[in-house]
C-alpha positions as CSV (number, residue, x, y, z in Angstrom):
1,M,-215.9,122.5,54.4
2,S,-215.7,122.2,50.6
3,D,-212.5,121.5,48.7
4,S,-212.4,125.0,47.3
5,E,-212.5,126.5,50.9
6,I,-209.7,124.2,52.0
7,A,-207.7,125.1,49.0
8,S,-208.3,128.8,49.6
9,I,-207.2,128.5,53.2
10,F,-204.1,126.6,52.2
11,I,-203.2,129.1,49.5
12,N,-203.6,132.0,51.9
13,E,-201.4,130.4,54.6
14,S,-198.8,129.7,52.0
15,E,-198.8,133.3,50.8
16,V,-198.4,134.5,54.4
17,E,-195.5,132.1,55.1
18,G,-193.9,133.1,51.8
19,Q,-194.1,136.8,52.8
20,E,-192.6,136.0,56.2
21,A,-189.7,134.0,54.5
22,R,-189.0,136.9,52.1
23,K,-188.9,139.4,55.1
24,F,-186.6,137.1,57.0
25,L,-184.2,136.8,54.0
26,E,-184.3,140.6,53.5
27,D,-183.4,141.1,57.2
28,V,-180.5,138.6,56.8
29,R,-179.3,140.4,53.7
30,A,-179.4,143.7,55.4
31,T,-177.9,142.6,58.7
32,F,-175.5,139.9,57.6
33,P,-174.4,140.4,54.0
34,E,-171.4,138.1,54.5
35,V,-173.7,135.2,55.4
36,L,-175.8,135.8,52.3
37,H,-172.7,135.9,50.1
38,V,-171.6,132.5,51.5
39,V,-175.1,131.0,51.0
40,K,-175.2,132.3,47.4
41,T,-171.7,131.0,46.8
42,R,-172.7,127.5,48.1
43,Q,-175.8,127.5,45.9
44,V,-173.9,128.5,42.8
45,T,-171.2,126.0,43.4
46,Y,-173.6,123.2,44.0
47,S,-175.6,124.1,40.9
48,V,-172.5,124.2,38.7
49,L,-171.4,120.8,40.0
50,Q,-174.8,119.3,39.5
51,H,-174.9,120.8,35.9
52,L,-171.5,119.2,35.2
53,I,-172.9,115.8,36.3
54,D,-175.9,116.2,34.0
55,Y,-173.7,117.3,31.1
56,V,-171.3,114.4,31.5
57,Q,-174.4,112.0,31.4
58,Y,-175.7,113.9,28.3
59,L,-172.4,113.5,26.5
60,E,-172.4,109.8,27.2
61,K,-176.0,109.5,26.1
62,I,-175.3,111.1,22.7
63,G,-172.2,109.0,22.2
64,L,-169.4,111.5,22.7
65,L,-168.1,109.8,25.8
66,E,-167.5,106.1,26.4
67,K,-168.7,104.5,29.6
68,K,-165.2,104.5,31.1
69,E,-164.7,108.2,30.4
70,M,-168.1,109.0,31.7
71,F,-167.4,107.1,35.0
72,H,-164.1,108.8,35.4
73,L,-165.5,112.3,34.9
74,H,-168.5,111.5,37.0
75,D,-166.2,110.4,39.9
76,A,-164.1,113.5,39.5
77,V,-167.2,115.8,39.8
78,Q,-168.6,113.7,42.7
79,T,-165.2,114.0,44.5
80,E,-165.4,117.8,44.1
81,L,-169.0,117.8,45.3
82,R,-168.0,115.9,48.4
83,K,-165.1,118.2,49.1
84,F,-167.4,121.2,48.8
85,L,-170.0,119.7,51.1
86,R,-167.3,118.8,53.8
87,N,-165.5,122.2,53.6
88,P,-168.0,125.0,52.9
89,P,-166.8,128.5,52.0
90,L,-165.8,130.6,55.0
91,V,-167.4,133.9,55.9
92,K,-164.9,136.7,55.5
93,I,-165.8,139.7,57.5
94,P,-164.3,142.9,56.1
95,K,-162.2,145.1,58.3
96,I,-163.8,148.3,59.5
97,S,-161.0,150.4,58.0
98,D,-161.6,148.8,54.6
99,L,-165.4,149.5,54.8
100,I,-164.7,153.1,55.7
101,T,-162.2,153.5,52.8
102,T,-164.6,151.9,50.4
103,H,-167.7,153.8,51.6
104,P,-166.6,157.2,52.9
């Protein structure tokens, strides 16, 4: 087998697995929208906290923060990140009466 044949097989398998993953996520979205909401909330929260860490490091790099301030802010963000990882958001399942009222 040549390198191009191996690469073609690999690419085709990756595309099939990607389609299966998209179908699975679509099924989860349709069946369990509350779970998807929690997952998205976790992703956004994690991204925001990571961005804050990068921003604090950037401010220190350009000289707007001293090392002491940078360490203090970095520790505060890390503390929030640890809290978030230990206590993930809860899934809130709406009441049937609320769903009927919202979507008659």
